C-alpha positions, 0 to 999 in steps of 0.5 A, a space after each residue: 510439512 503443511 499446506 496453507 491454502 490461499 483460496 480459503 485461508 490466506 497467509 497474509 503476513 508475519 508481523 513481529 512476533 505474530 502471524 496474521 492470516 486473512 480468512 475471507 474477510 476476517 482477521 485471525 491472530 496467531 497468538 489467539 489461535 495458538 492459545 486455542 490449540 494449546 488449550 485443546 491439546 492439553 485437554 487431549 493429553 489429560 485424557 491420554 487419548 486422541 478422539 475422532 475429532 482430535 486436536 490434529 483435526 482442529 489444526 487441519 481445519 484452522 491452519 493446514 493439512 498435515 502429513 499423516 506421519 507427523 505424530 502427536 508427540 512432535 506437535 506437542 513439542 512444537 506447541 510447548 515452544 510456542 507457549 513459551 514465546 506467546 508469553 513475550 509477544 508484544 501485541 498492542 495494536 488496538 485493532 485486536 483489543 490487546 493490552 499494551 504490555 511494555 509501554 508506559 502511560 505516556 507512550 499510551 497517551 501519545 499513541 491515543 493522541 496520534 490515532 485521534 489526530 489521524 482520524 480527524 485530519 485525514 478525512 477527504 477535504 473538499 473545502 470550496 467544492 460545495 458548488 461543484 458537489 451540488 452541480 455534479 450530484 445533480 448529474 449523478 442523480 438525474 433520471 436519464 436512463 442512458 449511460 451518463 459520463 461525467 468528466 472532471 478536469 483540472 491541473 494537478 493538486 486541485 483535488 480532482 481525486 478527492 472530489 470524485 472520491 467524495 461523490 463516489 462514497 456519498 450516501 446520497 447515491 445509494 440507488 446504485 446497486 454496484 460500484 467500481 473504482 480504478 486508478 489508471 495513472 500515466 504508465 498503464 497496462 490495459 490487462 491490469 486495469 481490466 483485472 482491477 475493475 473486476 476485482 473492484 466489483 467482486 473482491 480480490 479473491 476473485 483474481 484467481 479466476 482471471 489468471 488465464 484471461 487475456 485482454 480479449 477475454 476480459 473485454 468480453 467478461 466484464 460487460 457480462 458481469 456488469 449486466 448482472 449487477 444492475 445499475 452501476 457507478 464507476 470512477 475511472 481516476 487519472 486518465 492521461 491518454 484518451 486511448 485508455 478510455 477507447 480501449 476499455 469503454 466497451 467494457 461498460 455496457 449501456 443498459 439504459 438503467 441510469 448507470 453513471 461513470 465519473 472520469 478524472 483527468 488533468 487534460 481538458 482535451 481528453 475530458 471533452 473527447 470521452 463522449 459527445 454527450 459527456 458532462 465536462 466539469 472544470 475545477 477552479 482554484 480556491 479563493 482566499 477565504 476557502 484557502 484559509 479555511 482549508 489551512 486552518 483545518 490542520 494548522 490554525 494559528 493561535 496568536 494574531 502574529 501567527 495568523 498574519 504570517 499564516 495568511 501571507 504564506 497561504 496567499 503564496 499558494 495561489 489557491 492550490 489545495 495540494 500546496 496548502 495542505 502540505 504547508 499546513 502539515 509542515 507548520 502544524 508541529 511547530 507553532 512558534 513565531 520564529 519557525 513560521 517566520 523562517 518558513 515564510 522567508 524561505 517561501 518568499 525567496 523561492 516561490 514566485 508562481 504557482 507550479 511544480 517548482 512551488 510544490 517541490 519547494 514546500 515538499 523540500 521544507 517538509 522533508 528537511 523538517 523530518 527526523 533522519 529515520 522518518 526521511 528514510 521512511 518517506 524516501 522508501 515510498 519511491 519504490 511503489 509505482 505511480 498511483 499505487 495503493 499501499 497497504 499500511 501493514 506491508 509498509 510498516 513491515 518493510 520499514 522494520 526489515 530495512 532497519 529504518 526503525 529500531 526498538 526505543 530505549 523505553 521499550 516501545 515495540 518497533 511495530 508501534 514506532 512504525 505506526 507512529 511514523 505512518 501517522 506522522 507522515 500522514 498528518 504532514 500530508 506527505 502520505 494520503 490516506 486511502 482507507 481507514 479501519 474501524 478503529 481509525 487506524 490507516 489501512 491503506 495509503 498512497 503518495 501523490 504523483 508530485 510527492 513520488 517524483 520528489 521522493 525518487 529524486 531525493 532517493 537518488 541524491 541521498 543514495 537510498 534507492 535506485 529504480 531500474 526500468 529497461 523501458 526508460 533511458 538510463 544514460 549512466 547506469 554506473 551512476 544509477 546503481 553506484 552506492 545504492 543499497 536498495 534496487 527496485 526492478 520495474 522490468 526485464 530482470 534478466 537484463 538487470 542481472 546481466 548489468 549486476 555482473 558488470 556494473 556494480 558491486 553486488 555485495 553492497 546490495 541489502 534490498 531487492 524488490 520487483 514491483 507490482 506492475 512488473 512486465 518481464 519474465 523470470 526463468 528459474 535459473 535467474 531466480 537461482 542467480 538472485 539467491 547466489 549472487 546477492 548474499 547480503 540481502 536483508 529484504 527480498 520481495 519477489 511477489 510480483 513474479 510468475 514462477 512455479 517453485 522456489 529454489 533451495 538456494 533461498 536458504 543461502 540468503 542468511 541475512 534475510 529479514 523479509 521474504 516476499 514469496 513468488 507467485 502471480 495469478 498465472 500459476 494461482 492453481 499450482 501450490 508453491 513448495 517452500 523449500 526446507 532450506 528456509 530453516 537456515 534463515 534464522 534472522 527472518 522476521 516476515 514471510 509474506 505471500 499472496 492471498 490468491 496462492 497456495 503455499 506448502 510450508 516445511 516443518 523447518 519453519 518452526 526453527 525461525 524464532 524471529 518470526 
């Protein structure tokens, strides 16, 4: 058995035939590490002796601290098995510079084209905001030493977050020594917001130090932290309730050093109530020329007839940027006159005024234009909370485990297909890119609130996914759960388990997840119930739960392909023992823990050949 130390050597994920760890801010690949171990081990065998700094010491330094009774011959057997598996690993991601083994030249070209398209089209678009940027930049560069608040308000879809992010990332604001960015959203938790602010300043690895802090502790800790960080720039995005700002504003001290805070909100009243001296800026709709310029960034028409149709459709969007970019994503992939005419006729029948109904109709057109597999991938986004930043690697792993993606006949690996789907949804503006890697692949993404609402409603309609939240009224629980193969729990898992006993047939459940902002508690006996009651689970994600140990009954879930290990920050200093029964999970492809946790891994994990 070996221990993986989350504080120094973070177990990040198992991706197909490889395991990815995060070591500080560096990514180390399992296959490369295994080759190093094999080379050193073979050298040791040839010398017929184990020197003071043997391969066992190197393994400890790289991966784990092994029990003393594990002998060198046992390690040799495991490494030889690993050597056989490395031969067939399909590591083709450009990020790691590994050759594409199975893909044909056409597939390679398609992949390069997709990556290039993603890099070009998924930058922050702020068309028509030149005057806004100039005005707001003047406020941010002002020499006034008092703490300055700037609020940006406007209806959904106008580009408040895009504009604020553009300002926040501007190279012209290098004079700010430190920065913080946090999204509040409609449903919020003050304690969680404060922790995310601290993490934004110091990095995610700092989370373990806040595990025992309550709201009062954080409100005292954060101002002291900011005082030591010099002049700061903060972006507080998407405030719905002035009480949120009233509760956290004491965390931002006025050091009279020129620090600035940008706040975005949909509510004009909130924008004005932030502070008596707050600079309030209202976003406007785009004019006709700006709207057309934004549309042509992605779906520029190639013929006069298409140009005429395009202008008519863009005009129907009434200068709302979100409607324009979704429309351009819809029309990008089929630039024929017949197709654009059908889209235009549909819009003319259903779109009357600017409003949520308009966006829903355009989203519906885009959704119906997707392949069945990609529809499943899009609907799965309903599992994430509002304004949640989604790590792309996690999302692709879950798509594969949920069986939305299967290996193509041409030999293209599922990981590559998942990357293609992610790029496609991004190009259609159904997903918003949050961060890009150095190689221009999507590192993190998010879904707009309106897109999320659309996905939730469609998921119910398609019997794809159900969200349980005890804080919300569910008039017909039987209808909520009936026929839904995937359940997402937002609160009170005990209440959910009680309903599971009486309301729906647990044998039909294939996926169960507890989301990141989970507010309930879990008893050990309830975790055992999850393992014994839901025998057909293929996906079990318990990463948001506070619990000290994993029950042996986890081995009864023999169909599991994805297992998200328990462990929130509350118990970050206590190692979690993964039971030996995990060796029964022969279909397991992904074992994912938290970066701030320590996990003790049994030797039986070597028996899982799908990992």
